[in-house]
MARFIMAR-63851 format. One record per residue (C-alpha): residue number from 1; x, y, z; residue in three letters. Coordinates in Angstrom, 3 decimals. Example, Ala and Ser with C-alpha at 12.3 -4.5 7.8 and 13.67 -1.06 7.14 Angstrom:
2
i  x  y  z  aa
1  12.300  -4.500  7.800  Ala
2  13.670  -1.060  7.140  Ser
% end
This chain:
431
i  x  y  z  aa
1  -59.123  60.468  -105.438  Met
2  -61.717  59.258  -103.302  Thr
3  -64.193  58.037  -105.819  Ala
4  -63.708  54.862  -107.569  Pro
5  -62.333  54.786  -111.126  Leu
6  -65.591  53.152  -112.427  Ser
7  -68.080  56.056  -111.449  Thr
8  -69.102  58.201  -114.784  Pro
9  -67.080  61.010  -114.695  Leu
10  -70.398  63.251  -115.226  Ala
11  -71.511  61.955  -111.441  Asp
12  -68.358  63.122  -110.055  Leu
13  -67.859  66.382  -107.564  Ser
14  -65.529  68.953  -108.679  Ala
15  -63.260  67.966  -106.151  Ala
16  -63.122  64.244  -107.533  Asp
17  -63.088  65.514  -111.401  Leu
18  -60.124  67.631  -110.463  Ala
19  -58.148  64.565  -108.759  Ala
20  -59.000  62.020  -111.918  Phe
21  -57.910  65.198  -114.116  Leu
22  -54.629  65.164  -112.438  Ala
23  -54.276  61.645  -112.533  Asp
24  -54.626  61.366  -115.844  Arg
25  -52.470  64.145  -116.709  Gln
26  -49.793  62.722  -114.948  Ala
27  -50.728  59.094  -116.817  Ala
28  -50.195  61.417  -120.355  Tyr
29  -47.099  62.435  -119.060  Ala
30  -45.855  59.134  -118.779  Glu
31  -47.348  58.193  -122.126  Leu
32  -45.492  60.800  -123.778  Gln
33  -42.107  60.008  -121.841  Gly
34  -42.025  56.429  -123.983  Lys
35  -41.106  57.909  -127.205  Gly
36  -43.663  55.806  -128.711  Leu
37  -44.164  55.705  -132.620  Thr
38  -47.200  53.316  -133.539  Leu
39  -49.491  53.935  -136.173  Asp
40  -53.099  52.847  -136.235  Leu
41  -54.295  54.661  -139.057  Thr
42  -55.417  52.331  -142.124  Arg
43  -56.724  49.016  -142.141  Gly
44  -53.395  47.161  -143.754  Lys
45  -52.482  43.527  -143.271  Pro
46  -49.045  42.912  -141.466  Ser
47  -46.348  41.105  -142.676  Ser
48  -47.374  37.906  -140.824  Glu
49  -50.551  37.791  -142.769  Gln
50  -48.801  38.741  -146.295  Leu
51  -46.909  35.916  -145.293  Asp
52  -49.426  33.260  -145.865  Leu
53  -49.827  33.977  -149.338  Ser
54  -45.788  33.802  -150.076  Asn
55  -47.212  30.562  -152.079  Ala
56  -48.142  32.720  -154.620  Leu
57  -44.673  34.052  -155.673  Leu
58  -44.084  30.946  -157.190  Arg
59  -47.141  30.585  -159.077  Leu
60  -48.431  29.673  -161.437  Pro
61  -46.966  26.611  -162.397  Thr
62  -48.300  26.583  -165.987  Thr
63  -49.391  29.467  -168.883  His
64  -52.554  27.573  -169.128  Leu
65  -55.521  27.400  -167.602  Ser
66  -57.375  24.312  -166.719  Pro
67  -60.333  25.426  -169.382  Ser
68  -57.154  25.451  -171.500  Gly
69  -56.603  29.666  -171.856  Val
70  -53.114  30.525  -172.747  Asp
71  -53.386  33.411  -169.561  Val
72  -50.078  35.138  -171.326  Arg
73  -52.233  36.642  -174.045  Asn
74  -54.830  39.157  -175.025  Tyr
75  -58.497  38.654  -174.414  Gly
76  -61.251  36.992  -171.669  Gly
77  -61.978  40.809  -170.396  Leu
78  -64.270  39.446  -167.923  Glu
79  -61.353  37.399  -165.826  Gly
80  -60.641  33.705  -165.884  Leu
81  -63.452  31.508  -165.626  Ala
82  -62.176  29.489  -162.635  Glu
83  -61.589  32.265  -160.663  Leu
84  -65.179  33.510  -161.488  Arg
85  -66.169  30.245  -160.283  Glu
86  -64.508  30.114  -156.629  Ile
87  -65.960  34.168  -156.090  Phe
88  -69.465  33.115  -157.550  Ala
89  -69.442  30.262  -154.799  Glu
90  -68.338  32.786  -151.964  Leu
91  -70.531  35.341  -152.738  Leu
92  -73.245  33.714  -153.352  Trp
93  -74.225  34.323  -156.884  Val
94  -73.481  32.835  -160.225  Glu
95  -70.508  32.630  -162.278  Pro
96  -71.957  34.505  -165.158  Glu
97  -72.468  37.263  -162.777  Gln
98  -68.821  37.534  -162.038  Val
99  -66.212  39.587  -163.379  Leu
100  -62.551  39.375  -162.192  Cys
101  -60.149  42.096  -162.749  Gly
102  -57.200  44.045  -161.721  Gly
103  -56.008  44.025  -158.287  Asn
104  -57.931  47.254  -156.555  Ser
105  -61.652  47.029  -155.999  Ser
106  -61.548  50.143  -155.317  Leu
107  -60.376  51.397  -158.954  Ser
108  -63.734  49.004  -160.016  Val
109  -66.209  51.535  -158.175  Met
110  -64.657  54.110  -159.356  His
111  -65.095  53.176  -163.094  Gln
112  -68.531  52.222  -162.316  Val
113  -69.171  55.531  -160.842  Leu
114  -67.346  57.127  -163.852  Thr
115  -69.196  55.385  -166.081  Phe
116  -72.484  56.420  -165.165  Leu
117  -71.282  59.681  -164.515  Met
118  -70.133  60.088  -168.427  Leu
119  -72.937  57.628  -170.011  Trp
120  -75.305  56.561  -167.394  Gly
121  -76.424  53.253  -166.919  Gly
122  -79.170  50.738  -167.583  Pro
123  -82.318  52.752  -167.047  Gly
124  -80.876  55.977  -166.882  Ser
125  -82.798  58.706  -168.785  Glu
126  -79.277  61.123  -169.520  Arg
127  -75.732  60.665  -168.167  Pro
128  -75.521  61.552  -164.870  Trp
129  -72.996  64.443  -165.609  Lys
130  -75.976  66.272  -167.425  Asp
131  -78.484  66.073  -163.944  Glu
132  -78.777  69.356  -162.198  Pro
133  -77.130  67.779  -158.928  Val
134  -76.606  64.195  -157.985  Val
135  -76.902  62.847  -154.658  Lys
136  -75.902  59.464  -152.897  Phe
137  -77.331  58.104  -149.695  Val
138  -74.345  57.451  -147.373  Cys
139  -74.565  55.401  -143.885  Pro
140  -72.403  56.727  -141.182  Val
141  -70.066  55.986  -139.813  Pro
142  -68.812  54.442  -143.022  Gly
143  -65.683  54.174  -145.488  Tyr
144  -63.587  57.400  -146.001  Asp
145  -62.541  56.544  -149.576  Arg
146  -66.094  56.237  -150.654  His
147  -67.039  59.492  -149.482  Tyr
148  -63.600  60.852  -151.089  Thr
149  -64.439  59.411  -154.454  Met
150  -68.009  61.242  -154.485  Leu
151  -66.805  64.410  -153.352  Ala
152  -64.067  64.394  -156.428  Asp
153  -66.945  63.645  -158.544  Leu
154  -68.784  66.561  -157.204  Gly
155  -71.958  63.839  -155.833  Ile
156  -73.540  65.439  -152.994  Glu
157  -73.515  63.216  -149.879  Met
158  -76.741  62.582  -147.769  Leu
159  -75.584  60.750  -144.317  Pro
160  -78.301  58.053  -143.007  Val
161  -77.683  55.962  -139.458  Pro
162  -75.796  52.800  -139.730  Met
163  -77.263  50.459  -137.362  His
164  -75.906  46.805  -136.270  Gln
165  -78.897  45.409  -138.661  Asp
166  -77.349  47.673  -141.379  Gly
167  -78.802  51.289  -142.608  Pro
168  -81.770  53.032  -141.166  Asp
169  -83.985  51.683  -143.738  Val
170  -86.341  53.977  -143.131  Ala
171  -84.190  57.002  -143.283  Ala
172  -83.207  55.594  -146.776  Val
173  -86.359  55.410  -147.985  Arg
174  -87.245  58.729  -147.204  Ala
175  -84.556  60.329  -149.091  Leu
176  -85.016  57.906  -151.952  Val
177  -88.854  57.590  -152.409  Ala
178  -89.360  61.232  -154.243  Asp
179  -86.071  62.451  -155.494  Asp
180  -84.895  61.770  -158.444  Pro
181  -81.788  63.215  -157.982  Ala
182  -80.796  60.172  -155.036  Val
183  -79.168  58.197  -157.628  Lys
184  -77.268  55.842  -155.585  Gly
185  -75.981  54.692  -152.281  Met
186  -72.939  53.284  -150.601  Trp
187  -72.699  50.498  -148.167  Ile
188  -70.396  47.759  -146.621  Val
189  -73.170  45.033  -145.688  Pro
190  -70.614  42.398  -144.185  Thr
191  -68.703  43.671  -141.000  Tyr
192  -68.861  47.366  -142.018  Ala
193  -66.010  50.037  -141.834  Asn
194  -65.795  51.133  -139.171  Pro
195  -68.980  49.479  -137.107  Ser
196  -68.484  45.728  -137.332  Gly
197  -72.333  46.142  -138.343  Ala
198  -73.901  43.218  -140.486  Val
199  -76.729  43.952  -142.716  Cys
200  -79.515  41.444  -142.165  Thr
201  -81.270  39.454  -144.993  Gln
202  -84.094  41.435  -143.910  Glu
203  -82.848  44.862  -144.412  Val
204  -81.094  43.834  -147.392  Ala
205  -84.388  42.972  -149.172  Ala
206  -85.909  46.219  -148.171  Glu
207  -83.238  48.008  -149.600  Leu
208  -83.301  46.564  -152.701  Met
209  -87.280  46.465  -153.021  Ser
210  -87.978  50.056  -151.623  Met
211  -89.404  52.492  -154.365  Pro
212  -87.023  54.793  -156.070  Ala
213  -87.812  57.837  -157.665  Ala
214  -84.715  57.582  -160.060  Ala
215  -85.481  54.135  -162.537  Pro
216  -81.422  54.271  -162.302  Asp
217  -80.689  53.963  -158.565  Phe
218  -77.805  51.924  -157.696  Arg
219  -76.582  50.829  -154.411  Ile
220  -72.895  50.199  -154.302  Leu
221  -72.819  46.867  -152.477  Trp
222  -68.550  46.972  -151.268  Asp
223  -68.489  43.323  -149.431  Asn
224  -64.682  44.372  -148.602  Ala
225  -64.677  41.839  -145.534  Tyr
226  -67.240  39.124  -146.466  Ala
227  -65.035  36.922  -146.191  Phe
228  -62.999  37.803  -142.971  His
229  -64.311  36.717  -139.868  His
230  -62.810  37.037  -136.583  Leu
231  -64.846  34.233  -134.686  Thr
232  -65.953  30.639  -135.766  Glu
233  -69.602  32.171  -135.771  Glu
234  -69.131  33.279  -139.689  Glu
235  -71.553  35.860  -140.734  Ala
236  -73.414  34.933  -144.334  Lys
237  -73.397  38.137  -146.689  Ser
238  -77.175  39.173  -147.810  Ala
239  -77.312  37.899  -150.910  Asp
240  -78.084  40.949  -152.716  Ala
241  -78.226  39.994  -156.327  Leu
242  -81.101  37.453  -155.780  Ser
243  -83.185  39.803  -153.628  Leu
244  -83.177  42.933  -156.123  Ala
245  -84.007  40.250  -158.971  Ala
246  -86.733  39.092  -157.291  Ala
247  -88.268  42.765  -156.336  Ala
248  -88.245  43.511  -159.974  Gly
249  -85.298  45.697  -159.416  Asn
250  -82.265  43.415  -160.853  Pro
251  -79.910  46.352  -162.167  Asp
252  -80.472  48.363  -158.753  Arg
253  -77.243  46.609  -157.012  Pro
254  -73.402  46.577  -157.816  Leu
255  -71.413  43.906  -155.843  Met
256  -67.702  44.578  -155.292  Phe
257  -65.212  42.184  -153.207  Ala
258  -61.455  41.658  -153.974  Ser
259  -58.733  39.563  -152.237  Thr
260  -56.730  42.899  -151.189  Ser
261  -56.770  41.475  -147.569  Lys
262  -56.915  37.698  -148.403  Ile
263  -53.700  37.365  -150.229  Thr
264  -51.061  40.511  -151.276  Phe
265  -52.884  43.949  -150.738  Ala
266  -50.940  45.430  -153.714  Gly
267  -51.572  42.260  -155.987  Ala
268  -54.777  40.623  -155.374  Gly
269  -57.767  40.531  -157.722  Val
270  -61.027  42.631  -157.683  Ala
271  -64.325  41.164  -158.161  Val
272  -67.495  42.663  -159.389  Leu
273  -71.091  40.647  -159.486  Ala
274  -73.976  42.038  -160.944  Gln
275  -76.793  41.595  -163.325  Ser
276  -77.013  40.818  -167.368  Ala
277  -77.798  44.103  -168.029  Ala
278  -75.162  45.689  -166.081  Asn
279  -72.347  43.079  -166.687  Arg
280  -72.979  44.297  -170.404  Ala
281  -73.172  47.680  -169.730  Trp
282  -70.070  47.857  -167.907  Tyr
283  -67.716  45.594  -170.157  Leu
284  -68.697  47.606  -173.011  Glu
285  -67.120  50.912  -171.691  His
286  -64.184  48.916  -170.090  Leu
287  -63.619  47.334  -173.324  Gly
288  -62.363  50.908  -174.569  Met
289  -59.751  50.638  -171.981  Ser
290  -58.672  47.074  -171.403  Ser
291  -58.172  44.150  -173.786  Ile
292  -58.218  42.286  -170.753  Gly
293  -56.862  41.644  -166.703  Pro
294  -53.880  40.221  -165.364  Asp
295  -54.636  36.327  -166.541  Lys
296  -51.597  35.234  -164.949  Val
297  -52.155  36.750  -161.661  Asn
298  -55.733  34.941  -162.017  His
299  -54.630  31.920  -162.592  Leu
300  -51.857  32.416  -159.768  Arg
301  -54.664  32.625  -157.273  His
302  -56.727  29.831  -159.014  Val
303  -53.803  27.488  -158.476  Glu
304  -53.169  28.932  -154.786  Phe
305  -56.680  28.516  -153.753  Phe
306  -57.980  26.017  -155.596  Glu
307  -61.413  26.224  -154.553  Asn
308  -63.818  28.376  -152.384  Ala
309  -62.909  25.943  -149.537  Asp
310  -59.309  27.016  -150.185  Gly
311  -60.228  30.482  -149.738  Val
312  -62.308  29.665  -146.230  Arg
313  -59.118  27.598  -145.071  Ala
314  -56.701  30.530  -145.608  His
315  -59.020  32.981  -144.058  Met
316  -59.069  31.032  -141.005  Arg
317  -55.486  31.342  -140.687  Lys
318  -55.533  35.183  -141.125  His
319  -58.170  34.992  -137.922  Arg
320  -55.608  33.137  -135.814  Glu
321  -53.390  36.207  -136.282  Ile
322  -55.744  39.326  -136.276  Ile
323  -58.354  37.910  -133.791  Ala
324  -55.943  38.377  -130.906  Pro
325  -55.267  41.872  -131.681  Lys
326  -59.122  42.495  -131.580  Phe
327  -59.494  41.157  -128.203  His
328  -56.471  43.164  -126.870  Ala
329  -58.123  46.436  -128.267  Val
330  -61.106  45.445  -126.268  Asp
331  -59.108  44.481  -123.134  Ala
332  -57.132  47.839  -123.122  Ala
333  -60.692  50.262  -123.715  Leu
334  -62.138  48.338  -121.060  Thr
335  -59.592  48.293  -118.035  Ala
336  -58.935  51.841  -119.200  Gly
337  -62.716  53.360  -119.684  Leu
338  -65.503  50.888  -118.569  Asp
339  -67.692  52.583  -115.763  Gly
340  -66.758  56.292  -116.869  Leu
341  -69.373  57.303  -119.105  Gly
342  -67.141  58.702  -121.579  Ile
343  -66.819  55.926  -124.356  Ala
344  -68.263  53.133  -126.436  Thr
345  -66.639  50.575  -128.702  Trp
346  -67.768  48.002  -130.966  Ser
347  -66.688  44.358  -130.444  Lys
348  -66.682  43.278  -134.100  Pro
349  -67.270  39.686  -135.374  Ala
350  -65.136  40.356  -138.551  Gly
351  -63.776  42.749  -140.541  Gly
352  -60.610  45.213  -140.053  Tyr
353  -61.630  48.159  -137.550  Phe
354  -62.824  48.906  -134.058  Val
355  -65.398  51.353  -133.751  Asn
356  -64.825  54.270  -130.983  Leu
357  -67.517  56.775  -129.735  Asp
358  -65.786  59.305  -126.842  Val
359  -67.351  61.837  -125.279  Leu
360  -69.148  64.454  -127.996  Asp
361  -66.739  67.124  -128.247  Gly
362  -63.437  65.226  -127.531  Thr
363  -62.760  63.174  -130.780  Ala
364  -60.434  65.837  -132.127  Ser
365  -58.769  66.379  -129.039  Arg
366  -58.063  62.458  -128.249  Val
367  -56.691  62.552  -132.310  Val
368  -54.173  65.192  -130.937  Gln
369  -53.085  63.942  -127.679  Leu
370  -52.733  60.299  -129.007  Ala
371  -50.100  62.008  -132.076  Lys
372  -48.313  63.996  -129.161  Glu
373  -47.627  60.878  -127.263  Ala
374  -46.388  58.876  -130.749  Gly
375  -49.519  57.140  -131.533  Ile
376  -50.973  58.083  -134.912  Ala
377  -54.829  57.590  -135.517  Leu
378  -57.330  58.364  -138.334  Thr
379  -58.375  61.797  -138.277  Pro
380  -61.426  62.475  -136.204  Ala
381  -64.441  62.615  -138.248  Gly
382  -63.005  60.382  -141.515  Ser
383  -65.807  57.805  -141.233  Ala
384  -68.294  60.699  -142.501  Phe
385  -68.768  62.653  -145.597  Pro
386  -66.199  65.616  -145.955  His
387  -64.624  63.993  -142.497  Ser
388  -67.126  66.688  -140.467  Gln
389  -68.419  64.309  -138.121  Asp
390  -71.321  66.806  -136.631  Pro
391  -71.107  65.238  -132.407  Asp
392  -66.769  65.329  -132.653  Asp
393  -67.188  61.631  -131.403  Arg
394  -66.132  59.189  -133.590  Asn
395  -62.648  57.498  -134.105  Ile
396  -61.716  54.243  -136.336  Arg
397  -59.324  52.200  -134.534  Leu
398  -57.111  49.985  -137.375  Ala
399  -55.488  47.241  -135.098  Pro
400  -54.206  44.604  -137.486  Thr
401  -50.911  45.965  -139.035  Phe
402  -49.070  46.420  -135.277  Pro
403  -47.838  43.612  -133.778  Ser
404  -49.836  42.367  -130.810  Leu
405  -47.710  44.050  -128.139  Ala
406  -47.711  47.264  -130.325  Glu
407  -51.660  46.987  -130.480  Val
408  -51.546  46.701  -126.278  Glu
409  -49.428  49.648  -126.056  Thr
410  -51.101  51.749  -128.081  Ala
411  -54.629  51.196  -127.104  Met
412  -53.772  51.642  -123.775  Ala
413  -52.290  54.947  -124.360  Gly
414  -55.577  55.318  -126.709  Val
415  -57.543  54.847  -123.546  Ala
416  -55.270  57.397  -121.413  Thr
417  -56.329  60.085  -124.127  Cys
418  -59.740  59.458  -124.517  Val
419  -60.049  59.894  -120.509  Ala
420  -57.571  63.004  -120.223  Leu
421  -59.759  64.800  -123.127  Ala
422  -63.212  64.182  -121.529  Ala
423  -61.837  64.966  -118.056  Ala
424  -60.826  68.105  -119.482  Glu
425  -63.880  69.109  -121.654  Lys
426  -66.172  68.393  -118.397  Leu
427  -63.565  70.319  -116.011  Thr
428  -64.097  73.183  -118.669  Ala
429  -67.812  72.616  -118.913  Thr
430  -68.125  72.515  -114.948  Ala
431  -66.115  75.598  -114.718  Gly
% end
């Protein structure tokens, strides 16, 4: 090759582009020859991270909570008071606004949506199932399970761009203001999945105060990564409940969180924070299916953390394990792709993912090439409703589960696949 590697591919001559393609084809053949079996598909904690919480297996040491509740028995639908106090401080809300449940915040989200569909919520004129159509605003790229949940319930999805300071407020406002069928909106406000964006206090204030044609418009505020910092500069999650109350829309937000990526993913605690009216509504319907959550597990977590500072200290241990993996992603992509003009990627300050945008029309090919080289990636477009990325350019990378060495190997391979796919497309276009 006569042109330097850092020259944008689109600026290469036909001969130089052909040489680059041949070079990447050779590199890909070498990659295939390594016999890799690496998986970057889901944002799971590694075994090393799970080991941080092994003390939970020896807890609780008593069956009585500090306030004297026998956690072995029925009751306490709202969850153990001491655990609610811990998460109230972490989420910047009041303890009476917090409910603690089972291990999965995704289950709580599904319950909330199902309750709204079957019965409506505070302010609803009728159950959502009786509406001609129900629509949700969906910032993209976003969390695939939010979208599959909506699709399963027959809810129409309206994509809007997700920026680094939060969703495109003007786009959201335009959809919500005049159409009463727009009943809700998803958002991961802190270290968003997958972009790592952080919704600012200003954007959050606009979302909570903007006019909505639907009197029961809801914002499902999934604060899954509120405590998952990758740097010493820790983002503070916007105070959604207070902002909504101040704007006269106290029932608009429902805030979710969990310890799934803090302690044990399969045996953590889910959290729901909300207004007094939403709390009463949720507990009324929840009480038809439950007499109380697993308070033994609640007490286990109370003893393990002791207080909110215990959670913060624990998350710093997580950061020590996973931050180097995120640095490895950036290093590999920079080494393989910087200056070629064919990819951009996020450098998140928290969360579990790296957002990779490749040359338009090549994301599916990148995922296919990676798979054939033994590197499993999340399917292209999965961060969009119905997995339909109109530009076929978005790929979500999940580096937390593999070892650091595996991340380094996998990401060097991904960079090779991105460059090869781009060279293929540009060559075909030029031809």
